[in-house]
C-alpha positions in Angstrom: 66.7 92.6 60.3 68.3 89.9 63.2 67.0 87.2 61.4 68.2 88.7 57.9 71.8 88.7 59.6 71.9 85.9 60.8 71.1 84.2 57.4 73.9 86.4 56.0 75.7 85.3 58.6 75.3 81.5 58.2 75.6 82.1 54.7 78.9 83.3 54.9 80.3 80.2 57.1 78.8 78.0 54.3 80.1 79.5 51.5 83.6 79.2 53.5 83.0 75.7 54.6 82.3 74.8 50.7 85.6 76.9 48.8 88.3 76.6 52.1 86.6 72.9 52.7 88.1 71.7 49.3 91.5 73.0 50.0 91.1 70.9 54.0 90.3 67.9 51.7 93.3 68.3 49.3 95.8 69.4 51.6 94.7 65.9 53.7 94.7 63.8 50.8 98.4 65.6 49.8 99.1 63.9 53.4 97.9 60.2 53.0 97.6 59.5 49.6 100.0 61.7 47.0 103.3 59.4 46.7 105.1 60.9 44.1 106.1 64.4 42.8 103.4 64.5 40.2 100.6 63.7 42.5 101.8 66.6 45.0 102.5 69.2 42.4 98.8 68.4 40.9 97.2 68.6 44.3 98.9 72.4 44.9 98.2 73.4 41.1 94.5 73.0 41.4 94.0 74.7 44.7 97.0 77.1 44.2 95.2 80.2 42.3 92.0 79.8 45.3 92.9 79.1 48.3 94.1 82.2 49.7 90.9 84.0 48.2 88.5 81.3 49.9 90.2 82.6 53.2 88.6 86.0 53.0 85.3 84.1 53.8 86.4 83.3 57.1 87.4 87.1 57.6 84.2 88.2 56.3 82.2 85.8 59.1 84.6 87.5 62.2 83.8 90.6 61.0 80.4 90.1 60.1 79.8 88.7 63.5 81.6 91.5 65.1 79.5 94.0 63.5 76.1 92.5 63.4 75.9 90.5 66.7 78.7 91.9 69.3 77.9 90.2 72.4 78.1 86.5 70.4 81.4 87.7 69.1 82.5 88.9 72.7 81.5 85.4 74.4 83.2 83.2 71.7 86.1 84.7 71.3 86.9 84.9 74.9 85.6 81.3 75.9 87.4 79.3 73.0 90.5 82.0 72.9 92.7 78.8 72.8 91.1 76.6 70.0 90.9 79.9 68.0 94.5 80.5 68.9 95.6 77.2 67.6 93.3 77.4 64.1 95.4 80.8 63.5 98.4 78.8 64.0 97.2 76.1 61.7 96.1 78.7 58.8 99.5 80.4 59.1 101.4 76.7 59.1 99.2 75.6 56.3 99.7 79.0 53.8 103.6 78.7 54.6 103.6 74.6 53.5 101.6 76.1 50.0 103.8 79.0 49.8 107.7 77.9 51.1 107.6 74.2 49.3 108.7 76.1 46.0 111.5 78.3 47.1 114.1 75.7 47.4 114.1 72.8 44.9 115.4 70.0 47.8 113.7 67.1 48.8 114.2 67.4 52.2 113.0 71.2 52.3 110.0 69.7 50.2 109.7 67.1 52.9 109.1 69.7 55.5 106.6 71.9 54.1 104.4 69.1 52.4 104.0 68.0 56.1 103.0 71.1 57.2 100.4 71.7 54.6 98.7 68.0 55.1 98.9 68.1 58.8 97.5 71.3 59.3 95.4 70.8 56.5 93.8 68.1 58.6 94.3 69.3 62.0 92.2 72.8 60.7 89.2 70.1 59.2 89.1 67.9 62.9 89.1 71.2 65.1 86.4 73.1 62.6 84.4 70.2 63.0 85.0 70.1 66.9 84.1 73.6 66.9 80.7 73.0 65.3 80.2 70.1 67.8 80.6 72.8 70.8 78.1 75.2 69.1 75.5 72.4 68.9 76.4 70.4 72.4 76.1 73.9 74.0 78.3 75.7 76.7 78.1 76.7 80.0 77.5 80.2 80.1 78.1 82.5 82.9 80.3 79.2 83.9 77.5 78.2 86.5 78.8 75.7 89.9 76.7 75.4 92.5 73.6 77.1 91.0 76.3 80.6 91.0 77.7 82.3 88.3 81.3 82.9 88.3 80.9 85.3 85.6 78.7 87.4 83.3 75.7 85.4 82.1 76.9 85.8 78.5 80.8 84.8 79.0 82.0 81.2 79.6 85.4 79.3 79.9 86.0 76.1 78.3 89.6 73.8 78.8 90.7 71.8 75.7 89.1 68.8 77.6 87.8 67.9 80.9 89.0 65.0 82.6 85.9 63.1 81.9 85.9 63.1 78.2 82.3 63.8 78.4 80.0 66.3 77.1 77.5 65.5 80.0 80.0 67.3 82.5 79.3 70.0 84.1 82.0 71.4 83.0 82.7 70.8 79.1 86.0 70.4 77.5 86.2 71.7 73.4 87.2 68.1 72.7 84.9 65.0 74.4 83.6 61.9 72.9 80.7 64.1 71.1 82.9 66.7 69.3 85.4 64.9 69.0 83.0 62.3 66.4 82.1 65.5 64.8 85.3 66.4 64.0 86.2 63.0 62.3 83.0 63.7 60.7 84.3 66.9 59.6 88.0 65.2 58.2 86.0 62.2 56.2 83.7 65.0 54.3 86.2 67.8 53.8 88.1 64.7 52.6 85.7 63.5 50.0 85.7 67.5 49.3 89.2 67.9 47.9 88.9 64.6 46.2 86.6 65.7 44.0 87.7 69.0 43.4 91.2 67.6 42.7 89.3 65.3 40.0 87.4 68.0 38.4 90.5 70.3 38.3 93.0 67.9 37.5 94.1 64.9 34.7 96.7 63.3 37.1 96.8 59.7 37.5 96.1 60.1 40.8 92.5 60.5 39.9 91.5 56.9 39.0 92.6 56.4 42.8 89.9 59.1 44.1 87.4 58.1 42.1 87.7 54.8 44.0 88.0 56.3 47.1 85.1 58.7 47.4 82.5 56.3 47.6 84.3 54.0 49.9 84.3 57.2 52.2 80.7 58.5 51.7 79.5 55.1 53.3 81.6 56.2 56.5 80.5 59.4 55.9 76.7 58.2 55.8 76.9 56.2 58.7 79.4 59.1 60.8 76.2 61.5 60.3 73.5 59.0 61.5 75.5 58.1 64.7 75.8 61.7 65.3 72.6 62.5 65.1 70.8 59.6 67.2 73.4 60.6 69.9 72.6 64.2 69.8 69.2 63.4 70.5 69.3 60.5 72.4 72.4 61.9 75.1 72.2 65.6 74.6 68.3 65.8 74.4 68.6 67.5 71.1 65.5 68.0 68.8 64.7 69.0 65.4 61.4 70.4 66.9 62.0 73.8 64.7 62.0 71.2 61.2 58.1 69.9 62.1 57.2 73.5 63.1 58.6 75.1 59.7 58.2 72.8 57.0 59.9 74.3 54.5 63.1 73.9 56.6 62.7 70.6 55.4 64.4 71.5 51.9 67.7 71.7 53.8 68.1 68.0 55.0 66.9 66.9 51.9 69.7 68.5 49.8 72.0 66.9 52.1 70.7 63.3 51.3 70.5 64.0 47.4 74.3 65.4 48.4 75.1 62.0 50.1 73.2 59.9 47.4 74.9 61.6 44.5 78.4 60.9 46.4 77.4 56.9 46.9 76.6 56.6 43.1 79.2 58.9 41.4 80.8 56.6 39.4 77.7 56.4 37.5 78.2 60.3 36.3 80.7 60.5 33.7 80.7 64.6 34.4 83.4 64.8 36.8 82.0 68.0 38.1 78.9 65.9 39.5 80.9 65.2 42.4 81.9 68.6 43.8 78.4 69.6 43.2 77.3 66.7 45.6 79.8 67.1 48.0 78.9 70.9 48.2 75.2 70.2 48.5 75.8 67.9 51.6 78.3 70.8 53.1 75.3 72.8 52.2 72.6 71.1 53.8 74.4 69.7 56.8 75.1 72.9 57.6 72.1 74.8 57.2 70.0 72.0 59.0 72.1 72.4 61.8 71.4 76.3 61.9 67.6 75.3 61.0 67.4 73.5 63.9 69.3 75.5 66.2 67.7 78.9 65.2 67.1 81.2 66.7 69.8 80.1 68.9 73.4 80.7 68.3 75.4 79.2 71.3 73.0 77.0 73.9 73.5 77.1 77.5 73.9 73.9 79.2 72.6 75.5 82.3 69.0 76.2 83.4 70.3 79.7 84.8 71.4 81.6 82.2 70.0 81.9 78.9 71.1 80.9 75.4 73.2 83.2 73.2 70.3 84.2 70.2 69.9 86.5 67.7 67.7 88.3 69.8 69.9 88.9 73.2 73.2 89.7 71.0 72.8 91.7 68.4 72.4 95.9 67.8 70.0 98.4 67.1 68.0 98.6 63.7 69.9 101.7 63.0 73.0 99.9 63.0 71.9 97.2 60.7 70.8 99.8 58.4 74.0 101.4 57.9 75.8 98.0 57.9 73.5 96.9 55.0 74.3 99.7 52.6 77.9 98.8 53.0 77.7 94.9 52.9 76.0 95.6 49.7 79.0 97.2 48.2 81.6 94.7 49.7 78.9 91.2 48.4 79.0 93.3 44.9 83.3 93.8 44.5 83.3 90.4 46.3 81.3 88.4 43.7 82.7 90.3 40.4 86.3 89.1 41.8 85.5 85.6 42.4 83.8 85.6 39.1 87.0 86.7 37.2 88.7 84.2 39.3 87.2 81.5 38.3 86.7 82.3 34.7 90.5 82.9 34.2 91.1 79.3 35.9 88.5 77.5 34.7 88.6 74.1 33.4 91.5 71.6 33.9 94.9 73.5 35.9 97.6 71.0 34.8 99.2 73.7 32.5 99.7 76.3 35.4 103.0 76.7 37.0 101.5 77.5 40.9 104.7 76.9 43.3 107.3 77.3 41.2 108.8 80.5 42.4 
């Protein structure tokens, strides 16, 4: 049952990354590339009907972690308390930026909430990427110092950064050169993803600029991915042993490669939906590969005293898993029905809707 719930948990965060990821990307495009009112309105229309529903998957992820792996939940929400609170406030300001913009028809008012929307989207993409970097790098579980643990084995404390800004220090920080690199990779990836969504859902004049931007950013994304993998393997002792041990798992890096190759040649495809498909494949393949190479570990330990947090030492009993499965079936059916109806109602281009004109 632990493996089943591991797959469900990872699947939930992957769905969130794909769905709310294009919202973050649209916000970054809004911040840097939307120069006139028509461009800004088009971006709001592209994500307006979907962004709040997409965030349901983040709530579902937290709820599933609390139910299926409570020790992991307790560890992460205490050790990463400060950045999680920062993410919460950024989510709030992103929502305010979207909803408050149309309340008053004033240029200064619009500019204020446009900045709130764009900057919070950029920082969310950066912080979620850095969060992934922390999971890949690991943390000092138990707060080991001079061979002694300061906390219980599954707890840790991580400051926002350390004095060396290095992932190799005894006391890691949330931000260091490795996690920041993955954060930048996340920003580039989600910018591409958001651009593809805008192209897919609107006929705005901004689309011509975005179609030129996507292949260029895809080259940067590829380079950042290669550098990140090299540093993880060479400096942080990362391993792809699971891909050799379980050959079926190689399907995930293959999916990521297909995604990035598609993005590099995206202008050869006439169907505007292919861009969004390829960026979704890259996100899915990249996150699934990360989970595969770490399995069964959720959060590695950077010391040799306290063990990593895995699916086996953070879970609950089989009875609890069975009861949870019954309720999960009901919940997933309702969510899937809702999303099918939502995307059927708002299918095609969204230039005609009046989102934000309160």
